[in-house]
C-alpha positions as CSV (number, residue, x, y, z in Angstrom):
1,M,119.5,77.0,114.4
2,K,116.2,77.3,116.3
3,L,116.9,81.0,116.9
4,F,117.6,81.4,113.2
5,V,114.2,79.7,112.2
6,G,112.3,81.7,114.8
7,F,113.8,85.0,113.5
8,F,112.7,84.3,110.0
9,F,109.2,83.1,111.2
10,I,108.7,86.4,113.0
11,L,110.1,88.4,110.0
12,S,107.7,86.6,107.7
13,L,104.7,87.6,109.9
14,V,105.8,91.2,109.9
15,G,106.1,91.3,106.2
16,C,102.6,89.9,105.5
17,S,100.9,93.3,105.0
18,S,101.7,96.8,104.3
19,S,101.3,99.6,106.8
20,P,99.6,103.0,106.4
21,I,101.7,106.1,106.1
22,S,100.6,109.7,106.6
23,A,100.2,111.8,103.5
24,D,102.4,114.4,105.2
25,K,105.2,111.9,105.7
26,A,104.9,110.1,102.3
27,D,107.1,111.0,99.4
28,P,105.3,112.6,96.5
29,V,104.9,110.5,93.3
30,P,107.4,112.0,90.8
31,S,105.9,114.0,88.0
32,S,107.3,111.4,85.5
33,R,104.7,108.9,87.0
34,L,101.8,111.3,87.2
35,Y,99.7,110.9,84.1
36,A,96.3,112.5,84.6
37,F,94.0,114.5,86.9
38,A,96.9,116.8,88.0
39,A,94.9,120.0,87.5
40,K,92.7,121.4,90.2
41,S,89.0,120.6,90.0
42,D,85.8,120.6,92.0
43,S,87.2,118.3,94.6
44,Q,90.5,116.8,95.7
45,L,91.5,113.1,96.0
46,I,94.6,112.3,98.1
47,V,95.9,108.8,97.6
48,T,98.7,107.3,99.6
49,R,100.3,103.9,99.0
50,D,101.2,102.1,102.1
51,G,104.8,101.6,103.2
52,G,106.4,98.4,104.5
53,M,108.2,95.5,102.9
54,F,105.2,93.6,101.5
55,G,104.9,94.4,97.8
56,S,107.5,97.2,98.0
57,G,109.4,95.8,95.0
58,C,106.4,96.5,92.7
59,N,104.9,99.7,91.5
60,Y,101.1,99.9,91.4
61,R,99.2,101.6,88.7
62,F,96.3,103.8,89.9
63,Y,93.2,104.5,87.7
64,I,90.5,107.1,88.0
65,N,87.3,106.3,86.0
66,G,89.4,103.8,83.9
67,E,92.1,106.3,83.0
68,L,95.7,105.7,84.3
69,A,96.3,108.6,86.7
70,A,99.6,107.6,88.3
71,E,102.1,104.8,89.1
72,F,102.8,104.5,92.9
73,S,105.9,103.1,94.6
74,S,105.8,102.1,98.2
75,G,105.3,105.0,100.6
76,E,104.2,107.6,98.0
77,V,101.4,110.1,97.9
78,A,99.6,111.9,95.0
79,R,96.9,114.6,94.8
80,F,94.3,114.5,92.1
81,G,91.7,117.0,91.0
82,V,88.4,115.3,90.3
83,K,84.9,116.4,89.5
84,A,82.2,116.0,92.1
85,G,80.0,112.8,91.8
86,R,80.6,109.1,91.5
87,V,84.3,108.2,90.8
88,V,85.6,104.7,90.2
89,L,89.2,104.1,91.6
90,G,91.3,101.2,90.5
91,A,94.7,99.7,91.3
92,K,96.8,96.9,89.9
93,P,100.5,95.8,89.8
94,S,102.6,97.4,87.0
95,A,103.4,95.3,84.0
96,A,107.0,94.8,85.3
97,C,105.4,92.8,88.2
98,G,103.2,90.7,86.0
99,G,100.2,93.0,85.7
100,G,97.6,91.1,87.6
101,M,93.9,91.7,88.4
102,M,92.7,95.2,89.1
103,V,90.8,96.0,92.2
104,E,88.2,98.7,91.8
105,R,86.2,100.8,94.4
106,D,83.6,103.4,93.7
107,V,83.3,106.5,95.8
108,E,81.0,109.5,95.9
109,I,82.8,112.9,96.2
110,K,81.1,116.2,96.9
111,S,82.1,119.5,95.5
112,G,84.8,121.1,97.6
113,E,85.5,117.8,99.4
114,V,89.0,116.4,100.1
115,L,88.8,112.6,100.0
116,R,91.6,110.4,101.3
117,R,92.2,106.9,100.1
118,R,95.1,104.4,100.6
119,I,96.4,101.6,98.5
120,S,97.3,98.7,100.7
121,M,98.8,95.3,100.1
122,S,98.2,91.9,101.6
123,P,98.7,88.3,100.5
124,G,95.2,88.5,98.9
125,G,96.3,91.4,96.7
126,P,95.9,95.2,96.6
127,D,93.0,97.1,98.1
128,I,91.8,100.7,98.0
129,S,90.2,101.9,101.3
130,A,89.4,105.0,103.3
131,T,92.1,106.4,105.6
132,A,92.5,109.0,108.3
133,Y,96.2,109.3,107.5
Protein backbone atom coordinates (compact mmCIF):
# COMPACT_ATOMS: atom_id res chain seq x y z
CA MET A 1 0.00 0.00 0.00
CA LYS A 2 2.83 2.42 0.85
CA LEU A 3 4.42 1.71 -2.51
CA PHE A 4 1.11 2.42 -4.23
CA VAL A 5 0.69 5.77 -2.42
CA GLY A 6 4.33 6.70 -3.08
CA PHE A 7 3.95 5.95 -6.78
CA PHE A 8 0.92 8.22 -7.13
CA PHE A 9 2.61 10.98 -5.12
CA ILE A 10 5.60 10.98 -7.50
CA LEU A 11 3.29 10.74 -10.51
CA SER A 12 1.34 13.78 -9.28
CA LEU A 13 4.56 15.80 -8.96
CA VAL A 14 5.61 14.91 -12.48
CA GLY A 15 2.23 15.98 -13.85
CA CYS A 16 2.23 19.43 -12.23
CA SER A 17 3.57 21.31 -15.21
CA SER A 18 4.04 20.93 -18.91
CA SER A 19 7.41 20.53 -20.59
CA PRO A 20 8.84 22.43 -23.57
CA ILE A 21 9.06 20.68 -26.90
CA SER A 22 11.16 21.66 -29.90
CA ALA A 23 9.30 23.22 -32.81
CA ASP A 24 11.07 20.66 -35.01
CA LYS A 25 9.67 17.75 -32.99
CA ALA A 26 6.18 19.14 -32.36
CA ASP A 27 3.25 18.17 -34.57
CA PRO A 28 1.87 20.96 -36.76
CA VAL A 29 -1.51 22.37 -35.81
CA PRO A 30 -3.93 20.93 -38.42
CA SER A 31 -5.20 23.45 -40.98
CA SER A 32 -8.73 22.93 -39.64
CA ARG A 33 -7.59 24.65 -36.40
CA LEU A 34 -5.60 27.47 -38.05
CA TYR A 35 -7.85 30.50 -38.35
CA ALA A 36 -5.74 33.58 -39.12
CA PHE A 37 -2.23 34.92 -39.85
CA ALA A 38 -1.32 31.93 -42.04
CA ALA A 39 0.01 34.11 -44.88
CA LYS A 40 3.63 35.26 -44.95
CA SER A 41 4.25 38.76 -43.68
CA ASP A 42 7.04 41.08 -42.49
CA SER A 43 8.00 38.75 -39.65
CA GLN A 44 7.34 35.21 -38.48
CA LEU A 45 6.00 34.07 -35.12
CA ILE A 46 6.56 30.40 -34.19
CA VAL A 47 4.37 29.21 -31.31
CA THR A 48 4.71 25.80 -29.68
CA ARG A 49 2.41 24.39 -27.05
CA ASP A 50 4.24 22.36 -24.42
CA GLY A 51 3.91 18.61 -24.21
CA GLY A 52 3.32 16.59 -21.06
CA MET A 53 0.32 15.31 -19.18
CA PHE A 54 -0.71 18.50 -17.38
CA GLY A 55 -3.52 20.16 -19.31
CA SER A 56 -3.15 17.78 -22.24
CA GLY A 57 -6.87 17.02 -22.31
CA CYS A 58 -7.76 20.61 -23.21
CA ASN A 59 -7.06 22.56 -26.35
CA TYR A 60 -5.92 26.16 -25.94
CA ARG A 61 -7.04 29.01 -28.14
CA PHE A 62 -4.28 31.36 -29.27
CA TYR A 63 -4.95 34.98 -30.19
CA ILE A 64 -2.89 37.59 -32.03
CA ASN A 65 -3.99 41.18 -31.43
CA GLY A 66 -7.34 39.90 -30.14
CA GLU A 67 -8.06 37.74 -33.21
CA LEU A 68 -8.34 33.96 -32.85
CA ALA A 69 -5.35 32.61 -34.77
CA ALA A 70 -5.31 28.90 -33.86
CA GLU A 71 -6.39 26.23 -31.44
CA PHE A 72 -3.49 24.20 -30.03
CA SER A 73 -3.49 20.69 -28.66
CA SER A 74 -0.63 19.45 -26.50
CA GLY A 75 2.72 19.22 -28.32
CA GLU A 76 1.72 21.20 -31.43
CA VAL A 77 3.41 24.04 -33.31
CA ALA A 78 2.15 26.75 -35.68
CA ARG A 79 3.82 29.48 -37.72
CA PHE A 80 2.18 32.86 -38.20
CA GLY A 81 2.97 35.80 -40.46
CA VAL A 82 2.77 39.07 -38.51
CA LYS A 83 3.56 42.69 -39.26
CA ALA A 84 6.53 44.26 -37.53
CA GLY A 85 5.76 46.26 -34.39
CA ARG A 86 3.96 45.64 -31.12
CA VAL A 87 1.89 42.44 -31.09
CA VAL A 88 -0.36 41.23 -28.26
CA LEU A 89 -0.47 37.44 -27.84
CA GLY A 90 -3.20 35.70 -25.85
CA ALA A 91 -4.07 32.15 -24.77
CA LYS A 92 -7.00 30.59 -22.95
CA PRO A 93 -8.62 27.16 -22.61
CA SER A 94 -11.15 26.21 -25.29
CA ALA A 95 -14.86 26.42 -24.52
CA ALA A 96 -15.00 22.62 -24.19
CA CYS A 97 -12.74 22.97 -21.13
CA GLY A 98 -14.75 25.74 -19.53
CA GLY A 99 -13.16 28.71 -21.27
CA GLY A 100 -11.36 30.46 -18.46
CA MET A 101 -9.36 33.60 -18.12
CA MET A 102 -7.08 34.66 -20.96
CA VAL A 103 -3.42 35.40 -20.34
CA GLU A 104 -1.92 38.07 -22.60
CA ARG A 105 1.66 39.12 -23.32
CA ASP A 106 2.86 41.88 -25.60
CA VAL A 107 5.96 41.51 -27.73
CA GLU A 108 7.86 43.78 -30.08
CA ILE A 109 8.84 42.14 -33.36
CA LYS A 110 11.20 43.60 -35.94
CA SER A 111 10.87 43.31 -39.70
CA GLY A 112 12.40 40.04 -40.90
CA GLU A 113 12.63 38.64 -37.37
CA VAL A 114 11.59 35.11 -36.38
CA LEU A 115 10.17 35.18 -32.85
CA ARG A 116 9.62 31.97 -30.86
CA ARG A 117 7.07 31.66 -28.06
CA ARG A 118 5.67 28.74 -26.09
CA ILE A 119 2.35 28.15 -24.42
CA SER A 120 2.99 26.41 -21.11
CA MET A 121 0.66 25.08 -18.42
CA SER A 122 0.96 25.02 -14.65
CA PRO A 123 -1.53 24.80 -11.77
CA GLY A 124 -1.71 28.62 -11.93
CA GLY A 125 -2.95 28.51 -15.53
CA PRO A 126 -1.45 29.05 -18.99
CA ASP A 127 1.48 31.31 -19.81
CA ILE A 128 3.11 32.60 -22.98
CA SER A 129 6.87 32.97 -22.75
CA ALA A 130 10.04 33.15 -24.81
CA THR A 131 11.68 29.87 -25.75
CA ALA A 132 14.90 28.67 -27.31
CA TYR A 133 13.13 25.51 -28.49
